[in-house]
C-alpha positions as CSV (number, residue, x, y, z in Angstrom):
1,M,13.8,19.3,-2.1
2,Q,13.9,22.1,-4.0
3,S,13.4,26.0,-3.1
4,D,12.3,28.5,-5.5
5,A,14.4,31.4,-3.6
6,L,17.1,31.8,-1.4
7,V,16.7,32.3,2.2
8,S,19.1,34.5,4.2
9,P,19.5,32.9,7.9
10,G,18.2,36.3,9.8
11,D,14.8,36.4,7.5
12,R,12.4,35.1,9.7
13,E,9.6,35.3,7.2
14,G,11.1,34.0,4.3
15,Q,12.4,30.8,6.7
16,T,8.9,30.2,7.2
17,A,7.2,30.0,4.3
18,L,10.0,27.8,3.0
19,R,9.5,25.5,5.4
20,M,6.0,25.6,4.7
21,R,6.9,24.7,1.2
22,I,8.8,21.8,2.2
23,R,6.7,18.5,2.5
24,E,7.5,15.0,3.8
25,P,8.0,11.9,0.9
26,A,4.8,10.7,-0.4
27,F,6.6,6.7,0.6
28,S,7.7,4.9,3.4
29,R,10.9,5.3,5.0
30,P,13.2,2.0,5.1
31,V,12.5,0.1,8.0
32,K,9.4,1.6,9.1
33,P,6.7,-0.9,8.7
34,T,4.4,1.2,10.8
35,D,4.3,4.1,7.5
36,N,1.6,1.4,5.6
37,S,0.5,-1.0,8.3
38,Y,-2.0,-2.6,5.6
39,I,1.1,-2.8,3.2
40,E,3.2,-4.7,6.2
41,S,0.1,-6.8,6.4
42,F,-0.6,-7.9,3.0
43,N,3.2,-8.8,2.9
44,G,3.1,-10.8,5.9
45,R,0.5,-13.0,4.6
46,V,2.3,-13.1,1.2
47,R,5.1,-14.4,3.0
48,D,3.6,-16.9,5.7
49,E,0.8,-18.1,3.4
50,C,2.8,-18.6,0.3
51,L,6.3,-17.9,0.2
52,N,7.5,-19.9,3.6
53,V,5.5,-22.8,2.2
54,H,7.0,-24.0,-0.9
55,Q,10.2,-24.3,-2.2
56,F,10.7,-23.1,-5.4
57,L,12.3,-24.3,-8.4
58,S,12.7,-21.9,-11.0
59,L,11.2,-18.5,-11.2
60,D,8.7,-19.6,-13.9
61,H,7.5,-22.0,-10.8
62,V,7.2,-18.9,-8.6
63,D,5.1,-17.0,-11.2
64,A,2.7,-19.9,-11.2
65,I,3.1,-20.2,-7.8
66,I,2.4,-16.5,-6.9
67,E,-0.3,-16.3,-9.8
68,E,-2.2,-19.4,-8.0
69,W,-2.4,-17.6,-4.7
70,R,-3.0,-14.4,-5.5
71,R,-6.3,-15.9,-7.5
72,D,-7.6,-17.6,-4.8
73,D,-7.0,-14.3,-2.6
74,N,-9.0,-12.1,-5.1
75,A,-11.8,-14.8,-5.2
76,H,-12.3,-16.7,-2.6
77,R,-10.4,-15.1,1.0
78,R,-13.2,-13.0,2.7
79,H,-11.1,-9.3,3.3
80,S,-12.8,-7.4,6.3
81,S,-11.4,-4.1,5.2
82,I,-13.8,-4.4,2.6
83,G,-17.2,-5.8,4.8
84,D,-16.0,-9.4,4.5
85,L,-16.4,-9.6,0.7
86,T,-13.9,-11.3,-1.4
87,P,-12.7,-8.5,-3.7
88,I,-13.9,-9.9,-6.6
89,E,-17.3,-9.5,-5.3
90,F,-16.4,-6.1,-4.0
91,A,-15.9,-5.3,-7.6
92,H,-18.6,-6.4,-9.2
93,R,-21.1,-5.1,-6.2
94,P,-24.2,-2.6,-7.7
95,Q,-22.8,1.2,-7.3
96,D,-26.3,1.6,-5.4
97,H,-24.1,0.3,-2.3
98,V,-21.4,2.1,-2.5
99,T,-21.2,4.7,0.9
100,A,-20.4,8.0,0.3
101,T,-16.9,7.3,1.9
102,E,-15.6,5.0,-0.8
103,R,-16.9,7.6,-3.5
């Protein structure tokens, strides 16, 4: 946090102005999964469907297994958050079907 001016304790207007300039960080707080439920849901799926079902032998093996899972997730798995399309179908849909909220 940075302030452009020093504010004395008795300066109510200055304190109010300073409080208005202070913003919350734009990232999730540690150990607060409710800050971004979409990411936590994704992390849980990766853990349950990929990481917990494989025994990794090397970092190259980790890379190969995760890449295989990522490709399957993007090409074959339908996602309810994008209208039950796969991410690849969603990316290649005609632009005239884009709703106002997606623009």
